[in-house]
C-alpha positions as CSV (number, residue, x, y, z in Angstrom):
1,M,-22.9,-10.8,0.1
2,L,-24.4,-14.1,-0.4
3,A,-26.1,-14.7,-3.8
4,A,-27.5,-17.7,-5.2
5,A,-27.7,-18.0,-9.0
6,P,-29.0,-21.5,-10.2
7,S,-30.9,-22.2,-13.4
8,F,-33.6,-24.8,-14.1
9,A,-34.3,-26.1,-17.5
10,A,-36.9,-28.7,-18.6
11,E,-33.9,-30.9,-18.4
12,S,-31.7,-29.4,-15.8
13,V,-31.1,-27.1,-13.0
14,S,-28.0,-25.5,-11.7
15,A,-27.3,-23.3,-8.7
16,T,-24.5,-21.1,-7.5
17,L,-24.6,-19.4,-4.1
18,T,-22.2,-16.8,-3.7
19,V,-21.1,-15.1,-0.7
20,T,-19.0,-12.0,0.2
21,G,-18.6,-10.0,3.1
22,K,-18.9,-6.2,4.1
23,L,-16.6,-4.8,6.9
24,S,-17.0,-1.4,9.0
25,P,-13.9,0.7,8.9
26,G,-10.9,-0.8,10.4
27,A,-8.0,-3.4,9.9
28,C,-9.8,-6.7,9.2
29,N,-10.6,-8.5,6.0
30,V,-13.4,-11.1,5.5
31,S,-13.7,-13.9,3.1
32,L,-15.5,-16.9,2.3
33,D,-13.6,-20.1,1.2
34,G,-14.4,-21.3,-2.5
35,G,-14.5,-17.7,-3.7
36,G,-17.8,-17.4,-1.7
37,S,-19.5,-19.6,-4.2
38,I,-21.7,-22.7,-3.8
39,D,-22.3,-24.5,-7.1
40,Y,-24.9,-27.4,-6.9
41,G,-24.3,-28.0,-10.3
42,N,-27.0,-29.7,-12.9
43,I,-29.9,-30.8,-11.2
44,A,-32.3,-32.8,-13.4
45,A,-35.9,-31.1,-13.4
46,A,-37.3,-34.6,-13.3
47,S,-35.7,-35.1,-9.9
48,L,-37.9,-32.3,-8.4
49,K,-41.0,-33.7,-6.7
50,K,-44.6,-32.8,-7.9
51,S,-46.3,-31.9,-4.7
52,D,-43.4,-32.0,-2.0
53,Y,-40.2,-29.7,-1.7
54,T,-36.9,-31.2,-2.9
55,A,-34.0,-31.0,-0.5
56,L,-30.5,-30.3,-1.8
57,N,-27.2,-31.6,0.0
58,E,-25.7,-29.6,2.6
59,Q,-22.8,-27.4,1.5
60,A,-20.0,-26.3,3.7
61,R,-17.6,-23.3,3.8
62,A,-15.6,-21.4,6.1
63,L,-16.1,-17.5,6.9
64,R,-12.6,-16.3,7.7
65,V,-11.9,-12.9,9.5
66,V,-8.3,-11.6,9.7
67,C,-7.5,-8.6,11.9
68,G,-4.2,-6.8,12.2
69,S,-4.4,-7.1,16.1
70,L,-6.7,-8.8,18.7
71,T,-10.3,-7.7,18.5
72,N,-13.9,-9.1,18.9
73,A,-15.7,-9.9,15.8
74,Y,-19.6,-9.9,15.2
75,V,-21.3,-11.4,12.3
76,S,-24.8,-10.7,11.0
77,V,-26.6,-11.2,7.8
78,M,-29.2,-9.9,5.6
79,D,-31.4,-11.8,3.3
80,N,-31.4,-9.7,0.0
81,R,-34.4,-12.0,-1.4
82,S,-36.4,-12.3,1.8
83,A,-39.8,-11.7,-0.1
84,S,-39.3,-14.9,-2.1
85,A,-38.7,-17.1,1.0
86,I,-41.0,-20.2,1.5
87,A,-41.2,-20.5,5.1
88,D,-44.1,-22.8,5.7
89,A,-44.0,-26.0,7.9
90,A,-43.1,-28.3,5.0
91,M,-40.2,-26.3,3.8
92,K,-38.9,-26.0,7.3
93,Q,-38.8,-29.9,7.5
94,A,-37.3,-30.1,4.1
95,L,-34.5,-27.8,5.6
96,G,-34.1,-30.2,8.5
97,S,-36.0,-28.5,11.3
98,D,-39.5,-27.9,12.4
99,A,-38.1,-25.4,15.0
100,L,-37.0,-23.0,12.5
101,T,-38.5,-19.6,12.6
102,D,-39.5,-17.6,9.5
103,T,-36.5,-15.2,10.1
104,Q,-34.3,-18.2,9.8
105,V,-35.5,-19.1,6.3
106,F,-33.8,-17.3,3.3
107,G,-35.2,-16.9,0.0
108,L,-33.9,-18.3,-3.5
109,G,-35.7,-15.7,-5.5
110,T,-38.6,-16.0,-8.1
111,T,-39.1,-17.4,-11.5
112,G,-39.8,-15.0,-14.3
113,G,-42.9,-14.4,-16.5
114,T,-46.4,-13.4,-15.6
115,T,-47.0,-16.4,-13.2
116,A,-43.8,-15.7,-11.1
117,A,-43.2,-18.4,-8.6
118,N,-40.8,-18.5,-5.6
119,I,-38.1,-21.0,-6.4
120,G,-37.1,-22.3,-2.9
121,A,-35.5,-21.4,0.4
122,Y,-32.3,-22.1,2.4
123,T,-30.8,-21.8,5.8
124,I,-27.4,-20.8,7.2
125,K,-25.8,-22.4,10.0
126,L,-22.9,-20.8,11.8
127,G,-20.7,-22.9,13.7
128,R,-18.0,-22.6,16.7
129,A,-15.2,-20.4,15.5
130,T,-11.5,-21.4,15.8
131,T,-9.4,-18.1,16.8
132,T,-5.8,-17.3,16.7
133,D,-3.8,-15.1,19.1
134,L,-0.9,-12.9,18.4
135,S,1.4,-15.9,18.7
136,S,-0.7,-17.7,16.0
137,T,-1.9,-20.3,18.7
138,A,-5.2,-21.7,17.6
139,T,-8.3,-22.2,19.8
140,Q,-11.4,-23.9,18.9
141,Q,-13.9,-21.8,20.9
142,A,-16.5,-23.6,23.0
143,A,-19.7,-22.0,21.8
144,V,-21.4,-19.7,19.2
145,L,-22.5,-16.6,20.9
146,T,-25.8,-14.9,19.9
147,S,-26.9,-11.5,20.8
148,G,-29.3,-8.6,19.7
149,D,-27.4,-5.8,21.3
150,K,-23.7,-7.0,21.6
151,R,-23.9,-6.6,25.4
152,T,-25.9,-9.8,26.5
153,W,-25.0,-13.0,24.9
154,T,-26.5,-16.6,24.8
155,A,-24.1,-19.4,24.2
156,S,-24.7,-22.6,22.0
157,T,-22.4,-25.4,21.8
158,D,-24.1,-26.5,18.5
159,A,-24.1,-24.6,15.2
160,V,-26.9,-22.2,15.2
161,A,-29.4,-21.0,12.4
162,M,-28.7,-17.4,11.4
163,T,-31.4,-14.9,11.6
164,K,-31.7,-12.6,8.8
165,G,-32.4,-9.0,9.1
166,G,-28.9,-8.0,10.2
167,A,-30.2,-7.2,13.9
168,T,-28.9,-10.5,15.3
169,Y,-25.0,-10.7,16.0
170,Y,-22.9,-14.0,16.3
171,S,-19.5,-14.4,17.8
172,A,-17.5,-16.9,19.5
173,G,-16.6,-17.7,23.0
174,G,-17.1,-19.9,26.1
175,A,-20.1,-21.8,26.8
176,D,-20.8,-20.7,30.4
177,T,-23.7,-18.6,31.3
178,G,-22.8,-15.0,31.0
179,S,-19.9,-15.5,28.4
180,T,-18.6,-12.8,26.6
181,P,-16.9,-12.8,22.9
182,A,-13.4,-14.0,22.9
183,Q,-10.8,-11.7,21.1
184,G,-8.8,-13.2,18.3
185,K,-6.5,-12.0,15.6
186,T,-8.4,-14.5,13.2
187,F,-11.7,-16.2,13.3
188,V,-12.6,-19.2,11.2
189,F,-16.5,-19.8,11.5
190,P,-18.1,-22.9,9.9
191,V,-20.8,-22.1,7.6
192,T,-23.4,-24.7,6.5
193,V,-25.9,-23.7,3.8
194,K,-28.9,-26.1,3.5
195,A,-31.5,-25.6,0.2
196,A,-34.7,-26.9,-1.0
197,L,-36.6,-26.3,-4.1
198,N,-40.2,-25.5,-4.5
199,N,-42.5,-28.3,-6.2
200,T,-43.3,-28.7,-10.0
201,T,-47.0,-27.8,-9.2
202,D,-46.5,-24.5,-7.9
203,M,-43.4,-23.9,-10.1
204,P,-43.7,-25.6,-13.3
205,V,-40.2,-26.2,-14.9
206,S,-40.9,-25.7,-18.7
207,S,-37.8,-23.3,-19.4
208,K,-34.7,-22.4,-17.6
209,I,-35.0,-21.0,-14.1
210,A,-32.3,-18.9,-12.4
211,L,-32.0,-19.5,-8.7
212,D,-31.3,-15.9,-7.4
213,G,-30.5,-16.2,-3.5
214,S,-28.9,-13.4,-2.3
215,A,-27.6,-12.5,1.4
216,T,-25.0,-10.1,2.7
217,F,-22.8,-11.0,5.5
218,T,-21.5,-8.2,7.7
219,V,-18.8,-8.5,10.1
220,S,-18.1,-5.7,12.5
221,Y,-15.5,-5.5,15.1
222,N,-13.7,-3.6,18.1
């Protein structure tokens, strides 16, 4: 589960993004470095822009899948705060790419009170995994593989922005057309989170605001 719990005060804002994983039955375990937490620390409310979105620094983690034998691993993600995602063109620019689709933009929750506002948005990028075999030999796979059905895969040598909804699967393998997922005993996927906060016109900061982004990674395997 990817959960973000930041807080805003008139003088400061703090944010924590927590990630855990869920597995289908079997002999694999999943974890995220740093205890699954991304902490932006204290952010001065005065640093937020009045009319534009405020981009935060990228945060990097590793998603680790450890299995008892050689297997294929498939990663998907759900946004538990999807309704709060700000996904307009300006937000996509703040998140670093005009090419983002709405389904690649995750929500950071809403402020409380009678005039609730969306707090911001973030993206999750997944990079090329390093896998190990039964002899513990490590191999960095050439591409991130993406599929909607676990049968036909598209390869990218660059990190890919993950699509929420749980119906898109990501794995690791070769960069050639027609590549299929590589097997491994362990998989280490680089994960990068990029977040941006709403402007203070739409989201006045007169009291503490808790960022509440939450996403769930699911790792299935066979």
